[in-house]
N, C-alpha and C positions, 0 to 999 in steps of 0.2 A: 296335570296328572298324566298317567301313563296308559298307552295302548301297546300291547305286546312288548312291554318293558321299555318303551321309548317315550320320553316326555313330549307332549304336544300341547299347544293352545288350540282353541276352537276356531280362531281367526287370526291371521297374521299378514303382514306386508313383507313381500320379498324385495329387499332393497336392490338386489341385482337385476331381477326381472322387471321391477317396478309394477308388480301386480299383487292382487290380494288373493289369499287362499283360505278356504274353509274345509272343514270335515263335512261331507255330505251325509247328514243324519238320516235321510230317507233310505239310505242303503244299509244302515245298521239294523240289527247286529250281523247281518248275513255277509256284508262286504265292507271293508274299510277303504274308503275312497276319498282322496283329496281333490277338490274341485277349484279351478282357477276362476276368479271373477275378474273380467276385463272391462266391463262397461257398467254404467249406472243401471241399465236394464237387468244385467246379471245379478246385481245386488238386490234390486227390487224383487225379482222373481225368487231369489233364494229365500227372502223373508216370506213372501206370499205363499210359496209352495212348500214351505217348512223344511227346506234344506238346512236352515238354521232355525232354532226355536229356543224359547226361554227368554224372559224379558231382558236381562242384561246383554245377552248375545245379540238379540234383535236390535238393541240400541247401538251396539258397536258396529253391526253390519250396516245399519242405516248411515252411520257416520262415514264408514268406508265407501258406501255407495256414492255419497256426495264427493268424496275424493276422486272416485272414478269418473264422476260427471265433470269435475274440474279438469281432468285430462283431456276431455272432449272440448270444453269451452270454459275459459277462465273469466267470462263476463259475470259480474256480480248479479245482475238481474236473472241470468240463466240459472245460477246457483240458487237464488231465492225461489224460483219456480220449482226446482228439483227438491228443495226442502219441503214445499207443500205437497209435491207428488209422493215423496217417500212416506209421508205420514199416512197415506191411504193404503199402504201395503197390508197392515193388520191393525185393527182398531183398539184392541183391549189393552195391550202392553204399553204402559205409559213411557217406558224407556225409549221407545222409538221416537216420539216427538221430543222428549227431553234431549236426546243425543243430537237430533237434527238442529234443534234450537241452540244447543251449546256450540256446535260447529259454526253456525251462523254468527253467533255473538262474538266468537273469538277469531273470526275470519279477518285476515289482513288484505284489504282491497288492492294493495300494491304487490302482494305476493300470495295470491289466492291458493294456488295448488299446494305449495309447501306448507302454508299455514294450516290448511285443512288436514294434511297428512300428519303434521305434528299433533294436532288436536285429537285425531283418531288414535294415535299411539298413547296419548295421555289418558284418554277414556279407557283404553284397555288396561293400562298400568294401574289406574285408579281402581278399576273393577277387581283386579286380582287382590289388591290390598284390602278392599272392602270384604270380599269373600273370605279371605284368610282371617280377618278380624272377627267376622261372624262365627267362623269355626272356633276361634279362641274363646269367645263368650259362650257359645253353645257347649263347649267342653266343660265349662264350670257347672252347667246343669246336669250333664251326664255323670260327673264325678260325685254329685250328691246322692245318686242312686247306689245304695250299698247292696249289690247283688253280685253273684259270681258271673252271671251273664246278663247283659242289659239288652232288652229287645226294643227296637225303635221301628215304628211304622212310618213309611213315606207314601206319598201319592204323587203320581205323574213323575216327571223328571225335573228336579231342581238341583241337579248335580253339576259337575264341572262342564258337562256338555251343554248346559243351559247358560253358562257364564263364559268367562275367558279361561279361568282355571279355578280349582278348588270347589266351586259350586256354592250354593246358599244352604239348602237343607242338608246336603251331604257333607259340607265342610266340618261340622261338629263330629260326624262319624269318622271322617278321615283323621281328625285330630285325636279322637279317642283311640283309634287304632295305633297312631304314632305314640300315644301315651301308654301303650300296652294294656289297654282296657279290653276285656272280652265283650265285644259288641256284635250283636246280630241284627240284621235289618229285614223286616217284612216289606217286600216290594209289591205294592199294588200293581196289578196288570195294567190298569188305567185304559180302559176302552174309551173311545173307539180306535185311537191311533196307537195304543199299547206302548206309550212312552216309558212306562215302568218296566214292563217285561222286555222291551227291546233296547232301551237306552240305560235306565238305572242299573238293571242287572248286568248289562255289558260293561259299564264302567266299574261297578263293584267287583265283578269277576276279574277284570284286569288289575284292580288294586288289591286283590286277595282279601276282600271283605266278606265275612260270613253272611249269607243272605238266602232267602227263599222267596220265590215269586208266588203270589197268591191272587186268586180272583178278587175283583173289586169288592164283592159283597161278603168276603170272609173276615174283614177287619173287625166288624162288630162282634162277632162270635169270639175272636181271639181276645178282645178286650174283656168280654164277659168272663172268660176263663183265666184272666190274669196273665195273659201271655204277651201283653204290650205294656211297656213301662212309660213310654211317651210317644207322641206323634210329633213329627217335624215335617212341615210342608213348606213349599215356596209360595210365591205370589207373583201375579202379573201386574197388579195395581192394588194399592190400599188407599181408601178414601180418608178424608181428614178425621173422621170419627173412629177409624180403625176397622171398618168393614173390609173384607178381603175378597178380591176377585182372583180365583185360581181355577185350575183345570176342573172341568165338570166332575162331580163326585166328592170334592173336598168338603162341601157342606155336610154331606151324610156322614163322613168320618168325624167331623167336629161334633155332630149330634151324638154319635155313638160314644165318643170320648167323654163328653159331658155327662152322659147317662151312667158311665162306668168309672167316673172320677179319674180318668186318664189325662194327664197334662197334654194340652194341645198347643204347640208352639208354631209360629210362623216366622221363617227366616226372611227378613226384610232388609234389603239394601236401601239406603236413603234415596237412591235414584228411582226407586219403585213406589215411593210414597208420593201421593198426589193430593197436596193440600188445597188444590183448586176445585176438587170435587168433594162435596160435603158428606155424601152418603153413598153406600154401595149401590143402591138402586139407580143412581145416576151414571154408573159406569157402563159404557157400551159393551154389550155382550155379542161376541162374534158368532154368527150362524154360518156353519160350513156345509159343504156338499154332503148329501146323504150317501155318497159313494164311500165315505169313510166308515159308515155303518154297514153298507152292503157288501163291501169287499174286505178281505183280509189276506195278508201276505205271509208266507212261511215256506218251509222246506217240504217237498214231497218225499215219497219213499226212496226216490233215486238221488236225493240230496240236491235237487234243483229247486231254485226259488220260484214260487208261483204265486200269482194273485188269483184268488178264487172268490166266487159269490156265495154268500152264506144265508140269504133269505130270498123269498119269491120275487120274481122279476117285477110283478105289478104292485108289490108292496112299496109304500113310500116311507121315508125316514124323516126324522126331525133332529137335526144335529147341532146343538148348542155347545160351543167350545168351552165355556166357563160357567161357574156359578158363584154366588155371593155368600160368604160365611159371615154372619153378623159378629160384630166386635165382642159381644158378650160371651161368645163361645170360645174366644181366644184367651188362653192362659197368659200368654205373653208374646212379644215380638223380639226375636233375636236380631239385633242390628249391629252394625260396626261400632256403634257408640255404647253398646251395652244391651241389657234386657229390660224392656219397658211394657207397661200395661197400655191398652189401646188409648186411654184418655191422656196418656203422657206424650204421645207422639207429636202432637202439634207444637209442644214446647221444645221437644228434642230437635225437631227438624224445622225450625223457624225459617 
């Protein structure tokens, strides 16, 4: 997708420099900055410190981190250790371990570095195809809504900035725009890191998609007033029975949607479905620093970016990054293979 009219991917390998580049998402929307990853540690920290975020992009970054490790040492045992290490960067998104294991499985012990690089590029290429296909299937749902303007509510950022291109939850919106459908997006602010107001709005703005940022607690009222036609969210992991781990606050949106008969869809790449975990309660939930609650970043009156504290020094915070939306609250999963009910997933992704 585009930033300032120019097409970008979220992560790519520069064949001339033999380095990996990412868009530093901690700088958005205030500054667009490309960061070079030169070592395994650079990749690990990019995941842990959320320079990259979103399950598919985390997976791709994990793969490229292993490539950067192979530039340091092409010993197979060394790479195996790095596979185990990269899995600890963030616990909830299953794409991280999936991508690391895929790299290890397809590694050529006689040509470690080039085989890892080839696999990294394949992972990215596959992800773009998956996201675009999710967009095509999601477009079919949007076309069924017979209104002059279609209002879609999102939570957090499951856009192209969370994948390699297109996005998951936003892909149907981009496809609807391309089909000349009048679509408007309600963008949840998504505290505490504000991925909705800082990232989703940024990419929708650059793609000329009509949208408005709303406080996280506004969605329920909009649904009561008939101002939301459907919800589409992403996911960091879906258990075998269809429970959904996603950014904290997703569960509340699903409850409001259920109460107001608003369809609640989850955009799910096959890479994010974890059939090895039977129920959502078994998915590890990341607890992050309460600094994400205590501090907020924005422009001051002089146009300078500042980080400020917003609650008392001695107050403590409790910051869980994700919640679990039970399968029974999900209208359907939009996947690259089609749209399915929770109970159908295990057969679809055997």
